[in-house]
C-alpha positions, 0 to 999 in steps of 0.5 A: 495214041492221040489225047482224044480218040475217035472211039473208045470201046468198053468190052471185047465180046460180040458187041465190042469186037464187031464195032471195034473191027468195023470202025477201025477198018473205016479209019477210026482211031479205036481203043478197046478197054477189056476188064479180063486177060488175054488168054491163050492155049498155054494159060487156059485154066485146067487144074483146081488151083488155076485162075478160074474165077473173076471176082468183081469185088477183088479183080486185082487179085482174082481176074480169071476165066469165069465171072459168076454172080449169085443174086437172089433166085438167079445166078449169072455166069459170064466170060472175062477176057479178050474175046468176051463171051466168045471165050466161054459160049457153046459156039452156037450162031443162030438167027433170031426167029422173025417173030421176035421182032414183031413187038418190043423193038423200034420200028427200024429193027426188022428181020430185013434190016438185020438180014445182011448183018446176020450174013456178015457175022456168018461170013466173018466168023466162019460158022457151019454145022458139025459135018454129017460124019462127025455127029456126037452121040448127044446129037443123035440122041436129041434127034431120036428124042424129037422123033419119039415125041413126033417132032422130027420135023422140028429137029435141026443142026445149028451153025457153030463158030468152029473150024472142022476137018471133013476127014476127021472121024470118031473111028480114027485111032486116037481120034482125040489126040492133038496130033489129029488136029490140022493146022490152018490159017484163017481168013484173018491170017491167024493160025488155028487148028481143026476140031477133034471133039475135045469137049473143052469149048467152054474152057478154051480149046487147046487146038484153037478150033473155035472161031473166037472173036480174038481170032476174027473180029478183034484180029480185024480191029488190031490189023487196022490199028485198034489198041486192045488193052486187057485188065482195064475196068471201066467205072463210069463215063462223063461228058468232056469237051466234045465227047466223053471221058472214060474213067477206069482202073488198070490192073497192074502188079496186083493193084488197081491204078486209076486212069482215064481216056478221052474219046469223041465216041464211046461204045459200051459193050461190057455185056448186059450186067457190065454195061447196065452197071456203068450206065447206072453209075453214070446216072445215079452218080450224076455224071450223066444224070439224063440217062433214062429212068428205064436203065436197069429195067427189062432184064431177061435170063433168056429162059435158060435151063439144064436138066441132066438125064441119066441114060444107063443103056446109052453111051452119051459121052457128054465130054466129047464133041462141041458143047451144043450141036442141034436143037428141037425148035418149039418156039411156036407155043407147041408146048403149053403155049410157051415158046421153048428151044431144046438143045443138047448140052455138053460138059467140059472134058476137064470134068471127066478128067477130074473124076478119073483123077479121083480114082487114079491118084491118092488124095489126102481128103479132109474129113468134112469132104470125105463123103462127097469125094467118095461119092464122086469116086464111085461115079467115076468107077461106074463111068456114070458120066458116060451116060449123062445127057445134059438136056439144055433149053432156052425160052422166052421168059417174061424179061421183067428183072430189074437191076440197080445199085445196092451198097455200091454193087450191082443188084438184080431183082428177079422174080419167077412169077411171070416166067414160071409157066415157061420154065415149067414147060421146059422142065416138062419137055426135058422130062418127056424127052429123057423118058422117051429115050430110056433116061431118068430126068434129074431135075436140078434141086435148086429149081425143084425146091427153091425155084432158083435158076442160072443163066449164061445168056443175060439180056436187057438192062439198056433196052432198045426202044423208040422213046426214052420213056420206053427204053435206054437207047434208040435204034442206033444203039445211041443212049437217049440224050447222050449224043455219041454214047452207044451201047452195043451188046446184050443189054440192048435186047429188049426181050428174050429171044428164046435161043442163043443170042450171040449172033443177034447181038453181033448183027445188032453191033454190025447195024450200029457200026454201020449207022455210026459210019454212015453218020460220018465224023 
């Protein structure tokens, strides 16, 4: 590659994959630096000893599938690998509600401006709902619950980035055997299979039915010459010549090797936490001191919450079918004037396999683990998991978290006060839906006793705004006072969307790429 690149993209999730694809297709020389591995069906983690976790404190030795960060009162789970969040998300692709853009965004970002970009995301990722003849039991339970509460008109199936076969059915003999998946070639020329409802969306589909970014946007980027480099951890950026120098560490043979690349354009797309951390290191470390004081402000969990419900008389089968399939749209303040979005949830099929393994396989159990394991064995024998409905939700929280650097590490200060009414409305609704369908809601103890939450949908930290006093990037995603340094991921979303954000992040990235190309070289 030339010593100075046209564009260096940091991260390969919904922001990085989209911008890399569009710039590469337009003739830009592009390198994508991704901290995680390139995964495939032969390397997906499945067993207890597999590489499940990515540890930011020891990435040279622990660079697995999930990046789990525990902060006071809030934990965040993210994907790590070529494809970013698309590797671990629930496949949902849904437009933000038009009223999301009424306040808090630059005037240039409107539903009309994003509409063609939403369409392009839909077309590139091949999204669609679950076929009517394949609705999982969870979908039907969610619909029944909506009708029981008088919200039948609020129920809707959601588009999924999944390849389906209309002829597949739960009624087929050995319906979930891999032989039932039909081989297909996607529009980007990559081999995939059709969905057989294995339930493993969040941990990697072994028949490749999920339309993850490595199979579409990143495939487009690579077909146009982009160089995707896994196991590259970007640390900071500095101005250099007519562009920027990106400093990173390569993971090689269990060691971190310092290196750098120079590019005319740099696009940070390492996610809400990753991109914000890089910006904070650049600002506080002095390499780009002009970055807005607003960096790190306005973080949101997108109001995520999950309440398991125990439905003894119903076969819910949470480990079968796509992880999320439908929603009850209550984003108009129907419940206590709070905006919430209720969804069905699923569990990776590995959970069922683990419980069955406890029953069928002898284990040498340490004494301190005996009670826990025996309880899990009892659940397995009772087939308890069959009757669990994971009632999921997203909502519009206060988006008032603050990220900073503390002892050299990213720190999140998140308080429940301004968001409590919203989460309370979610919990109340989950309880009502579970009870109305004969279930027993099991509100998680961390929330009930400590008001602790977990989210897979972090947003904010480098908010898009009209001025530097209000945010970090302008409507193009360009960092104020840092020409040709862009952010294109969930970090730029200035408020909670209250529903799955991946499609909006991708649409914003389409917008940013179009603006870069229109401005010319």
